[in-house]
N, CA, C and O atoms as CSV, one atom per row, in Angstrom:
chain,resi,resn,atom,element,x,y,z
A,1,UNK,N,N,24.186,-50.815,4.925
A,1,UNK,CA,C,24.831,-49.962,3.958
A,1,UNK,C,C,23.879,-49.607,2.807
A,1,UNK,O,O,23.957,-48.517,2.241
A,2,UNK,N,N,22.982,-50.541,2.469
A,2,UNK,CA,C,22.042,-50.289,1.381
A,2,UNK,C,C,20.960,-49.296,1.794
A,2,UNK,O,O,20.358,-48.649,0.937
A,3,UNK,N,N,20.712,-49.172,3.060
A,3,UNK,CA,C,19.647,-48.296,3.539
A,3,UNK,C,C,20.061,-46.822,3.533
A,3,UNK,O,O,19.204,-45.939,3.501
A,4,UNK,N,N,21.344,-46.560,3.563
A,4,UNK,CA,C,21.823,-45.179,3.605
A,4,UNK,C,C,21.371,-44.360,2.400
A,4,UNK,O,O,20.862,-43.257,2.600
A,5,UNK,N,N,21.525,-44.830,1.156
A,5,UNK,CA,C,21.040,-44.032,0.019
A,5,UNK,C,C,19.526,-43.808,0.053
A,5,UNK,O,O,19.051,-42.740,-0.334
A,6,UNK,N,N,18.776,-44.791,0.507
A,6,UNK,CA,C,17.320,-44.650,0.591
A,6,UNK,C,C,16.956,-43.580,1.610
A,6,UNK,O,O,16.068,-42.763,1.363
A,7,UNK,N,N,17.625,-43.577,2.738
A,7,UNK,CA,C,17.370,-42.573,3.772
A,7,UNK,C,C,17.753,-41.179,3.272
A,7,UNK,O,O,17.031,-40.215,3.524
A,8,UNK,N,N,18.875,-41.063,2.570
A,8,UNK,CA,C,19.290,-39.759,2.040
A,8,UNK,C,C,18.309,-39.236,1.003
A,8,UNK,O,O,17.994,-38.046,1.007
A,9,UNK,N,N,17.822,-40.085,0.126
A,9,UNK,CA,C,16.845,-39.665,-0.882
A,9,UNK,C,C,15.547,-39.239,-0.205
A,9,UNK,O,O,14.954,-38.233,-0.594
A,10,UNK,N,N,15.104,-39.976,0.786
A,10,UNK,CA,C,13.884,-39.627,1.506
A,10,UNK,C,C,14.038,-38.279,2.210
A,10,UNK,O,O,13.121,-37.458,2.185
A,11,UNK,N,N,15.182,-38.051,2.832
A,11,UNK,CA,C,15.421,-36.780,3.502
A,11,UNK,C,C,15.446,-35.629,2.508
A,11,UNK,O,O,14.915,-34.554,2.789
A,12,UNK,N,N,16.054,-35.844,1.357
A,12,UNK,CA,C,16.113,-34.824,0.314
A,12,UNK,C,C,14.715,-34.469,-0.188
A,12,UNK,O,O,14.386,-33.292,-0.334
A,13,UNK,N,N,13.900,-35.476,-0.449
A,13,UNK,CA,C,12.532,-35.237,-0.910
A,13,UNK,C,C,11.691,-34.514,0.136
A,13,UNK,O,O,10.906,-33.624,-0.192
A,14,UNK,N,N,11.857,-34.897,1.379
A,14,UNK,CA,C,11.121,-34.251,2.457
A,14,UNK,C,C,11.523,-32.778,2.589
A,14,UNK,O,O,10.668,-31.912,2.769
A,15,UNK,N,N,12.814,-32.502,2.499
A,15,UNK,CA,C,13.306,-31.127,2.584
A,15,UNK,C,C,12.817,-30.298,1.400
A,15,UNK,O,O,12.376,-29.162,1.578
A,16,UNK,N,N,12.893,-30.853,0.201
A,16,UNK,CA,C,12.433,-30.126,-0.984
A,16,UNK,C,C,10.943,-29.846,-0.902
A,16,UNK,O,O,10.501,-28.755,-1.262
A,17,UNK,N,N,10.174,-30.794,-0.442
A,17,UNK,CA,C,8.727,-30.591,-0.285
A,17,UNK,C,C,8.414,-29.478,0.697
A,17,UNK,O,O,7.503,-28.682,0.467
A,18,UNK,N,N,9.154,-29.416,1.781
A,18,UNK,CA,C,8.949,-28.352,2.762
A,18,UNK,C,C,9.307,-26.989,2.199
A,18,UNK,O,O,8.615,-26.007,2.471
A,19,UNK,N,N,10.369,-26.912,1.423
A,19,UNK,CA,C,10.769,-25.639,0.832
A,19,UNK,C,C,9.708,-25.115,-0.128
A,19,UNK,O,O,9.398,-23.924,-0.117
A,20,UNK,N,N,9.150,-25.990,-0.956
A,20,UNK,CA,C,8.112,-25.562,-1.886
A,20,UNK,C,C,6.841,-25.151,-1.145
A,20,UNK,O,O,6.171,-24.203,-1.554
A,21,UNK,N,N,6.505,-25.841,-0.078
A,21,UNK,CA,C,5.316,-25.499,0.701
A,21,UNK,C,C,5.480,-24.145,1.371
A,21,UNK,O,O,4.542,-23.348,1.399
A,22,UNK,N,N,6.648,-23.880,1.904
A,22,UNK,CA,C,6.908,-22.591,2.549
A,22,UNK,C,C,6.866,-21.468,1.530
A,22,UNK,O,O,6.293,-20.413,1.799
A,23,UNK,N,N,7.464,-21.676,0.362
A,23,UNK,CA,C,7.531,-20.646,-0.667
A,23,UNK,C,C,6.154,-20.284,-1.195
A,23,UNK,O,O,5.899,-19.108,-1.454
A,24,UNK,N,N,5.263,-21.236,-1.363
A,24,UNK,CA,C,3.955,-20.953,-1.934
A,24,UNK,C,C,3.011,-20.311,-0.919
A,24,UNK,O,O,2.050,-19.651,-1.314
A,25,UNK,N,N,3.259,-20.487,0.370
A,25,UNK,CA,C,2.370,-19.926,1.372
A,25,UNK,C,C,2.702,-18.493,1.749
A,25,UNK,O,O,1.839,-17.787,2.270
A,26,UNK,N,N,3.910,-18.046,1.506
A,26,UNK,CA,C,4.288,-16.694,1.889
A,26,UNK,C,C,3.901,-15.718,0.800
A,26,UNK,O,O,3.966,-16.029,-0.389
A,27,UNK,N,N,3.504,-14.549,1.218
A,27,UNK,CA,C,3.147,-13.496,0.270
A,27,UNK,C,C,4.208,-12.413,0.384
A,27,UNK,O,O,4.012,-11.412,1.074
A,28,UNK,N,N,5.323,-12.613,-0.289
A,28,UNK,CA,C,6.471,-11.728,-0.188
A,28,UNK,C,C,6.335,-10.600,-1.204
A,28,UNK,O,O,6.440,-10.841,-2.406
A,29,UNK,N,N,6.104,-9.372,-0.740
A,29,UNK,CA,C,5.947,-8.272,-1.692
A,29,UNK,C,C,7.225,-7.955,-2.455
A,29,UNK,O,O,7.158,-7.381,-3.542
A,30,UNK,N,N,8.394,-8.315,-1.914
A,30,UNK,CA,C,9.648,-8.031,-2.605
A,30,UNK,C,C,9.728,-8.798,-3.922
A,30,UNK,O,O,10.208,-8.261,-4.921
A,31,UNK,N,N,9.270,-10.031,-3.935
A,31,UNK,CA,C,9.274,-10.815,-5.174
A,31,UNK,C,C,8.337,-10.189,-6.198
A,31,UNK,O,O,8.691,-10.056,-7.369
A,32,UNK,N,N,7.155,-9.809,-5.761
A,32,UNK,CA,C,6.202,-9.185,-6.673
A,32,UNK,C,C,6.728,-7.850,-7.185
A,32,UNK,O,O,6.548,-7.517,-8.356
A,33,UNK,N,N,7.375,-7.089,-6.312
A,33,UNK,CA,C,7.973,-5.819,-6.728
A,33,UNK,C,C,9.088,-6.047,-7.746
A,33,UNK,O,O,9.210,-5.300,-8.717
A,34,UNK,N,N,9.897,-7.074,-7.522
A,34,UNK,CA,C,10.992,-7.374,-8.453
A,34,UNK,C,C,10.446,-7.713,-9.839
A,34,UNK,O,O,11.027,-7.315,-10.849
A,35,UNK,N,N,9.348,-8.434,-9.890
A,35,UNK,CA,C,8.744,-8.781,-11.183
A,35,UNK,C,C,8.237,-7.525,-11.885
A,35,UNK,O,O,8.464,-7.347,-13.082
A,36,UNK,N,N,7.554,-6.657,-11.148
A,36,UNK,CA,C,7.042,-5.435,-11.761
A,36,UNK,C,C,8.172,-4.500,-12.179
A,36,UNK,O,O,8.076,-3.840,-13.213
A,37,UNK,N,N,9.236,-4.438,-11.391
A,37,UNK,CA,C,10.390,-3.605,-11.732
A,37,UNK,C,C,11.065,-4.143,-12.992
A,37,UNK,O,O,11.508,-3.362,-13.833
A,38,UNK,N,N,11.148,-5.453,-13.130
A,38,UNK,CA,C,11.763,-6.012,-14.344
A,38,UNK,C,C,10.974,-5.611,-15.586
A,38,UNK,O,O,11.561,-5.381,-16.643
A,39,UNK,N,N,9.658,-5.525,-15.470
A,39,UNK,CA,C,8.849,-5.075,-16.609
A,39,UNK,C,C,9.078,-3.596,-16.904
A,39,UNK,O,O,9.075,-3.184,-18.064
A,40,UNK,N,N,9.275,-2.804,-15.862
A,40,UNK,CA,C,9.526,-1.376,-16.059
A,40,UNK,C,C,10.889,-1.111,-16.697
A,40,UNK,O,O,11.075,-0.092,-17.361
A,41,UNK,N,N,11.841,-2.023,-16.499
A,41,UNK,CA,C,13.191,-1.831,-17.029
A,41,UNK,C,C,13.415,-2.534,-18.362
A,41,UNK,O,O,14.529,-2.524,-18.885
A,42,UNK,N,N,12.379,-3.139,-18.915
A,42,UNK,CA,C,12.509,-3.776,-20.222
A,42,UNK,C,C,12.718,-2.719,-21.300
A,42,UNK,O,O,12.577,-1.521,-21.052
A,43,UNK,N,N,13.049,-3.176,-22.477
A,43,UNK,CA,C,13.243,-2.296,-23.636
A,43,UNK,C,C,14.304,-1.232,-23.387
A,43,UNK,O,O,14.079,-0.044,-23.617
A,44,UNK,N,N,15.447,-1.672,-22.918
A,44,UNK,CA,C,16.563,-0.742,-22.745
A,44,UNK,C,C,17.490,-0.873,-23.944
A,44,UNK,O,O,17.431,-1.853,-24.687
A,45,UNK,N,N,18.333,0.113,-24.116
A,45,UNK,CA,C,19.217,0.153,-25.276
A,45,UNK,C,C,20.682,0.117,-24.878
A,45,UNK,O,O,21.517,0.780,-25.494
A,46,UNK,N,N,20.993,-0.659,-23.844
A,46,UNK,CA,C,22.374,-0.771,-23.403
A,46,UNK,C,C,23.160,-1.636,-24.380
A,46,UNK,O,O,22.683,-2.676,-24.834
A,47,UNK,N,N,24.362,-1.192,-24.691
A,47,UNK,CA,C,25.285,-1.992,-25.496
A,47,UNK,C,C,26.308,-2.558,-24.513
A,47,UNK,O,O,27.156,-1.843,-23.980
A,48,UNK,N,N,26.198,-3.856,-24.297
A,48,UNK,CA,C,27.044,-4.520,-23.310
A,48,UNK,C,C,27.910,-5.527,-24.053
A,48,UNK,O,O,27.401,-6.373,-24.790
A,49,UNK,N,N,29.215,-5.431,-23.856
A,49,UNK,CA,C,30.126,-6.304,-24.594
A,49,UNK,C,C,30.277,-7.678,-23.960
A,49,UNK,O,O,29.829,-8.670,-24.534
A,50,UNK,N,N,30.893,-7.756,-22.800
A,50,UNK,CA,C,31.241,-9.065,-22.275
A,50,UNK,C,C,30.840,-9.289,-20.822
A,50,UNK,O,O,31.179,-10.328,-20.255
A,51,UNK,N,N,30.146,-8.372,-20.214
A,51,UNK,CA,C,29.770,-8.567,-18.821
A,51,UNK,C,C,28.372,-8.006,-18.572
A,51,UNK,O,O,27.874,-7.175,-19.332
A,52,UNK,N,N,27.756,-8.474,-17.498
A,52,UNK,CA,C,26.440,-7.996,-17.112
A,52,UNK,C,C,26.574,-6.717,-16.299
A,52,UNK,O,O,27.571,-6.511,-15.607
A,53,UNK,N,N,25.565,-5.864,-16.388
A,53,UNK,CA,C,25.503,-4.680,-15.536
A,53,UNK,C,C,24.605,-5.014,-14.359
A,53,UNK,O,O,23.505,-5.538,-14.534
A,54,UNK,N,N,25.078,-4.707,-13.160
A,54,UNK,CA,C,24.304,-5.032,-11.968
A,54,UNK,C,C,24.162,-3.814,-11.076
A,54,UNK,O,O,24.988,-2.901,-11.095
A,55,UNK,N,N,23.096,-3.824,-10.295
A,55,UNK,CA,C,22.852,-2.754,-9.332
A,55,UNK,C,C,21.928,-3.274,-8.251
A,55,UNK,O,O,21.145,-4.196,-8.479
A,56,UNK,N,N,22.022,-2.684,-7.087
A,56,UNK,CA,C,21.062,-2.916,-6.012
A,56,UNK,C,C,20.280,-1.626,-5.831
A,56,UNK,O,O,20.855,-0.563,-5.599
A,57,UNK,N,N,18.966,-1.733,-5.941
A,57,UNK,CA,C,18.106,-0.562,-5.882
A,57,UNK,C,C,17.407,-0.533,-4.528
A,57,UNK,O,O,16.689,-1.466,-4.168
A,58,UNK,N,N,17.624,0.547,-3.786
A,58,UNK,CA,C,16.957,0.768,-2.509
A,58,UNK,C,C,15.847,1.776,-2.754
A,58,UNK,O,O,16.093,2.870,-3.262
A,59,UNK,N,N,14.616,1.402,-2.389
A,59,UNK,CA,C,13.491,2.294,-2.651
A,59,UNK,C,C,12.418,2.097,-1.593
A,59,UNK,O,O,12.460,1.155,-0.801
A,60,UNK,N,N,11.475,2.994,-1.602
A,60,UNK,CA,C,10.304,2.902,-0.747
A,60,UNK,C,C,9.081,3.174,-1.610
A,60,UNK,O,O,9.206,3.540,-2.779
A,61,UNK,N,N,7.915,2.995,-1.038
A,61,UNK,CA,C,6.667,3.287,-1.734
A,61,UNK,C,C,5.956,4.421,-1.016
A,61,UNK,O,O,5.883,4.433,0.212
A,62,UNK,N,N,5.428,5.377,-1.780
A,62,UNK,CA,C,4.686,6.466,-1.167
A,62,UNK,C,C,3.218,6.072,-1.001
A,62,UNK,O,O,2.849,4.930,-1.278
A,63,UNK,N,N,2.389,6.997,-0.558
A,63,UNK,CA,C,0.982,6.667,-0.260
A,63,UNK,C,C,0.197,6.272,-1.499
A,63,UNK,O,O,-0.830,5.603,-1.389
A,64,UNK,N,N,0.661,6.675,-2.679
A,64,UNK,CA,C,-0.007,6.322,-3.929
A,64,UNK,C,C,0.555,5.040,-4.536
A,64,UNK,O,O,0.269,4.723,-5.691
A,65,UNK,N,N,1.364,4.292,-3.753
A,65,UNK,CA,C,2.024,3.066,-4.200
A,65,UNK,C,C,2.903,3.321,-5.420
A,65,UNK,O,O,2.928,2.532,-6.364
A,66,UNK,N,N,3.622,4.440,-5.380
A,66,UNK,CA,C,4.598,4.775,-6.404
A,66,UNK,C,C,5.993,4.534,-5.846
A,66,UNK,O,O,6.246,4.774,-4.666
A,67,UNK,N,N,6.889,4.063,-6.690
A,67,UNK,CA,C,8.272,3.805,-6.284
A,67,UNK,C,C,9.002,5.131,-6.115
A,67,UNK,O,O,8.945,5.999,-6.987
A,68,UNK,N,N,9.688,5.278,-4.988
A,68,UNK,CA,C,10.560,6.431,-4.757
A,68,UNK,C,C,11.960,5.867,-4.531
A,68,UNK,O,O,12.244,5.283,-3.486
A,69,UNK,N,N,12.827,6.048,-5.520
A,69,UNK,CA,C,14.178,5.478,-5.455
A,69,UNK,C,C,15.018,6.279,-4.467
A,69,UNK,O,O,15.140,7.498,-4.580
A,70,UNK,N,N,15.584,5.585,-3.511
A,70,UNK,CA,C,16.465,6.203,-2.512
A,70,UNK,C,C,17.906,6.185,-3.031
A,70,UNK,O,O,18.592,7.207,-3.011
A,71,UNK,N,N,18.354,5.020,-3.494
A,71,UNK,CA,C,19.709,4.923,-4.028
A,71,UNK,C,C,19.812,3.747,-4.990
A,71,UNK,O,O,19.051,2.782,-4.920
A,72,UNK,N,N,20.782,3.866,-5.889
A,72,UNK,CA,C,21.110,2.784,-6.812
A,72,UNK,C,C,22.596,2.519,-6.647
A,72,UNK,O,O,23.427,3.365,-6.978
A,73,UNK,N,N,22.924,1.352,-6.139
A,73,UNK,CA,C,24.320,0.981,-5.888
A,73,UNK,C,C,24.847,0.221,-7.103
A,73,UNK,O,O,24.569,-0.966,-7.278
A,74,UNK,N,N,25.616,0.927,-7.941
A,74,UNK,CA,C,26.166,0.324,-9.146
A,74,UNK,C,C,27.488,0.993,-9.489
A,74,UNK,O,O,27.718,2.156,-9.157
A,75,UNK,N,N,28.351,0.238,-10.158
A,75,UNK,CA,C,29.618,0.808,-10.622
A,75,UNK,C,C,29.444,1.574,-11.927
A,75,UNK,O,O,30.327,2.338,-12.318
A,76,UNK,N,N,28.320,1.379,-12.603
A,76,UNK,CA,C,28.055,2.010,-13.889
A,76,UNK,C,C,27.102,3.188,-13.688
A,76,UNK,O,O,25.939,2.999,-13.331
A,77,UNK,N,N,27.597,4.392,-13.918
A,77,UNK,CA,C,26.805,5.601,-13.702
A,77,UNK,C,C,25.628,5.695,-14.670
A,77,UNK,O,O,24.569,6.211,-14.310
A,78,UNK,N,N,25.804,5.204,-15.885
A,78,UNK,CA,C,24.723,5.235,-16.876
A,78,UNK,C,C,23.573,4.335,-16.428
A,78,UNK,O,O,22.406,4.709,-16.542
A,79,UNK,N,N,23.902,3.160,-15.923
A,79,UNK,CA,C,22.879,2.257,-15.401
A,79,UNK,C,C,22.157,2.898,-14.225
A,79,UNK,O,O,20.936,2.793,-14.108
A,80,UNK,N,N,22.901,3.555,-13.363
A,80,UNK,CA,C,22.317,4.220,-12.202
A,80,UNK,C,C,21.277,5.260,-12.622
A,80,UNK,O,O,20.171,5.290,-12.082
A,81,UNK,N,N,21.634,6.105,-13.582
A,81,UNK,CA,C,20.695,7.129,-14.061
A,81,UNK,C,C,19.501,6.506,-14.772
A,81,UNK,O,O,18.371,6.971,-14.627
A,82,UNK,N,N,19.758,5.444,-15.546
A,82,UNK,CA,C,18.686,4.763,-16.255
A,82,UNK,C,C,17.655,4.199,-15.281
A,82,UNK,O,O,16.453,4.391,-15.465
A,83,UNK,N,N,18.125,3.504,-14.246
A,83,UNK,CA,C,17.223,2.891,-13.268
A,83,UNK,C,C,16.414,3.963,-12.547
A,83,UNK,O,O,15.205,3.815,-12.371
A,84,UNK,N,N,17.074,5.038,-12.130
A,84,UNK,CA,C,16.359,6.114,-11.439
A,84,UNK,C,C,15.287,6.737,-12.330
A,84,UNK,O,O,14.166,6.982,-11.883
A,85,UNK,N,N,15.637,6.992,-13.591
A,85,UNK,CA,C,14.670,7.646,-14.484
A,85,UNK,C,C,13.504,6.729,-14.825
A,85,UNK,O,O,12.381,7.204,-14.997
A,86,UNK,N,N,13.743,5.435,-14.926
A,86,UNK,CA,C,12.670,4.510,-15.279
A,86,UNK,C,C,11.762,4.160,-14.103
A,86,UNK,O,O,10.583,3.870,-14.301
A,87,UNK,N,N,12.298,4.184,-12.877
A,87,UNK,CA,C,11.526,3.704,-11.738
A,87,UNK,C,C,10.876,4.795,-10.894
A,87,UNK,O,O,9.799,4.582,-10.338
A,88,UNK,N,N,11.514,5.960,-10.791
A,88,UNK,CA,C,10.989,6.988,-9.894
A,88,UNK,C,C,9.557,7.369,-10.250
A,88,UNK,O,O,9.250,7.731,-11.386
A,89,UNK,N,N,8.700,7.276,-9.254
A,89,UNK,CA,C,7.286,7.664,-9.319
A,89,UNK,C,C,6.470,6.839,-10.305
A,89,UNK,O,O,5.478,7.317,-10.856
A,90,UNK,N,N,6.896,5.591,-10.525
A,90,UNK,CA,C,6.094,4.654,-11.292
A,90,UNK,C,C,5.212,3.877,-10.322
A,90,UNK,O,O,5.696,3.350,-9.320
A,91,UNK,N,N,3.935,3.807,-10.618
A,91,UNK,CA,C,2.992,3.117,-9.742
A,91,UNK,C,C,3.144,1.603,-9.887
A,91,UNK,O,O,3.370,1.087,-10.982
A,92,UNK,N,N,3.017,0.910,-8.768
A,92,UNK,CA,C,3.031,-0.550,-8.760
A,92,UNK,C,C,1.731,-1.039,-8.126
A,92,UNK,O,O,1.102,-0.327,-7.343
A,93,UNK,N,N,1.346,-2.241,-8.469
A,93,UNK,CA,C,0.103,-2.807,-7.967
A,93,UNK,C,C,0.422,-3.986,-7.062
A,93,UNK,O,O,0.428,-5.138,-7.496
A,94,UNK,N,N,0.687,-3.681,-5.804
A,94,UNK,CA,C,1.050,-4.695,-4.814
A,94,UNK,C,C,0.184,-4.463,-3.580
A,94,UNK,O,O,0.267,-3.408,-2.952
A,95,UNK,N,N,-0.636,-5.431,-3.234
A,95,UNK,CA,C,-1.493,-5.273,-2.064
A,95,UNK,C,C,-0.740,-5.489,-0.759
A,95,UNK,O,O,-1.059,-4.855,0.247
A,96,UNK,N,N,0.258,-6.378,-0.757
A,96,UNK,CA,C,0.970,-6.709,0.473
A,96,UNK,C,C,2.066,-5.705,0.821
A,96,UNK,O,O,2.643,-5.785,1.906
A,97,UNK,N,N,2.364,-4.773,-0.063
A,97,UNK,CA,C,3.447,-3.814,0.183
A,97,UNK,C,C,2.996,-2.759,1.184
A,97,UNK,O,O,1.811,-2.442,1.290
A,98,UNK,N,N,3.965,-2.226,1.912
A,98,UNK,CA,C,3.685,-1.221,2.934
A,98,UNK,C,C,4.267,0.131,2.525
A,98,UNK,O,O,5.391,0.220,2.031
A,99,UNK,N,N,3.488,1.157,2.740
A,99,UNK,CA,C,3.962,2.519,2.476
A,99,UNK,C,C,5.082,2.856,3.451
A,99,UNK,O,O,4.960,2.606,4.650
A,100,UNK,N,N,6.174,3.423,2.943
A,100,UNK,CA,C,7.277,3.868,3.782
A,100,UNK,C,C,8.305,2.802,4.114
A,100,UNK,O,O,9.389,3.138,4.591
A,101,UNK,N,N,8.011,1.542,3.883
A,101,UNK,CA,C,8.972,0.479,4.160
A,101,UNK,C,C,10.053,0.491,3.083
A,101,UNK,O,O,9.755,0.711,1.908
A,102,UNK,N,N,11.296,0.259,3.471
A,102,UNK,CA,C,12.423,0.219,2.538
A,102,UNK,C,C,12.531,-1.175,1.927
A,102,UNK,O,O,12.469,-2.186,2.626
A,103,UNK,N,N,12.694,-1.201,0.617
A,103,UNK,CA,C,12.863,-2.461,-0.112
A,103,UNK,C,C,14.169,-2.371,-0.900
A,103,UNK,O,O,14.565,-1.294,-1.344
A,104,UNK,N,N,14.826,-3.507,-1.065
A,104,UNK,CA,C,16.022,-3.604,-1.894
A,104,UNK,C,C,15.806,-4.684,-2.919
A,104,UNK,O,O,15.444,-5.811,-2.580
A,105,UNK,N,N,16.030,-4.341,-4.183
A,105,UNK,CA,C,15.850,-5.300,-5.273
A,105,UNK,C,C,17.127,-5.276,-6.125
A,105,UNK,O,O,17.586,-4.209,-6.532
A,106,UNK,N,N,17.695,-6.458,-6.391
A,106,UNK,CA,C,18.843,-6.500,-7.296
A,106,UNK,C,C,18.379,-6.391,-8.749
A,106,UNK,O,O,17.338,-6.932,-9.123
A,107,UNK,N,N,19.156,-5.694,-9.547
A,107,UNK,CA,C,18.853,-5.510,-10.966
A,107,UNK,C,C,20.061,-5.972,-11.767
A,107,UNK,O,O,21.200,-5.658,-11.422
A,108,UNK,N,N,19.806,-6.727,-12.847
A,108,UNK,CA,C,20.903,-7.168,-13.709
A,108,UNK,C,C,20.467,-7.022,-15.168
A,108,UNK,O,O,19.415,-7.518,-15.571
A,109,UNK,N,N,21.284,-6.342,-15.933
A,109,UNK,CA,C,21.080,-6.227,-17.368
A,109,UNK,C,C,22.092,-7.166,-18.005
A,109,UNK,O,O,23.300,-6.968,-17.873
A,110,UNK,N,N,21.605,-8.174,-18.688
A,110,UNK,CA,C,22.495,-9.211,-19.233
A,110,UNK,C,C,23.235,-8.736,-20.463
A,110,UNK,O,O,22.691,-8.034,-21.316
A,111,UNK,N,N,24.493,-9.140,-20.529
A,111,UNK,CA,C,25.339,-8.778,-21.656
A,111,UNK,C,C,25.419,-9.837,-22.697
A,111,UNK,O,O,26.101,-9.660,-23.706
């Protein structure tokens, strides 16, 4: 009975170690794109009372590595227009990204 907690802790540590190893070895362009998009959407002037504004942005990259917004899925039309105006044809610096591939990035403006 005493060995069960030790085995569970060992399994947890082994699993956590594997997750961190997998995460650091992959070169996921979506994460890098999300970071660059968050910088492009900074300095907004939204007045949000009690809830966050959220959207899912579907976009691709053209041959010049510029974002081409395909759609913004949001219930807030103002957020939709804001995201499109801030992101369309903004250049990103991602080596692992592919031209023409569709990417989806969630966007949240905190209230």
